[in-house]
C-alpha angles and dihedrals in degrees: 000000000000122000091248093060089049090052090054094045093046096049101117120249116244095061136071120241136189119202129189122221094178135258104041095327126121139165125211122201114190132203092274092051095252112153124220119183122198123197094337114192106189106150141041095262096126093059091041095052101032095041092208125133089217087070098051108134108255098180123066125254108254102176132056115218093243097044099093135031110217127206091207141353131199128211109191095196142348100267106120096239086062100032103040101202092193095048106037097067089055093046091050093051084084100090095214093056119106124202121211108192135170114255091253090068092066098094092050093047092050091048090052091049093233111173112258093211093091100025121107122184110214138199133180111294096033120129128196136176116210116173106313093337124101111199118201114185118210139185126286130191103205096147134248093315093068111019090160096056115132137194123212140221109202122200117196136148090354093306127117116208118186116200105184094199121214104328144130117246111284110180089177087070097060091111090057091055094050100033091115097038142286119333120246098185124025118194116183139157123260102180095100094207134109092020099312132132117265130218093280094046092052092050090048092052090048091053091054101041094040096206121184088245135011121205118191115219147181102055139108101034102087131028089221094058103060124189128159115215089189091059089047089057091049091051092048091052090048098044108031114001090171092066117093119228136178131201106217116207120208107279091020122130139188133202108233 
């Protein structure tokens, strides 16, 4: 078992933790110890399937597929850095695990013969409660390649975490982000490619939503994706120096 898995397992119950697995992948552990995984990219499946050197994994693998037993996982759309086709069948072998996937993932799920018993296909506006997590799925604008993509606002232990998903900046959707109240943690992409927000966009969204903490995402894993956390910091200082932000490294975690 790798050190990262031990860090997750040994995080003491009674507090809420956010862990980064790189790219756009995160793990939440709530006060009861329930594990929620979002857009976990744990293998080399993008390079294997896409066959493009621009998608060679540049960050190490820090979690073995059998290291953790999740209570639920979320795949916000069918791109393989968000729906890891080599990892999800292993993660779903745990019978208690639930998979919440955008509707565009259905074809892949059926091809992989993943049991439908604990699979839910989600769209913007859907709400689910799983354990102590409330999952509120929201709109994404990830372009023609993923019309079904969703973001998610997670409510747990009195904390609201908004993960925008892969999307361009849509200031006309502010009401959807804050529909259930002010945001504590905002996680948004900064890579600026394939229809995603860039560093400036993420800073602009943070300025408007005024979360307690902003975490930039979706950079560092692939050469083709781009994203400059240093430029994000510069834009945050220029646009809203009062807003707190944190650059999570792979394997990093924070106590919420």
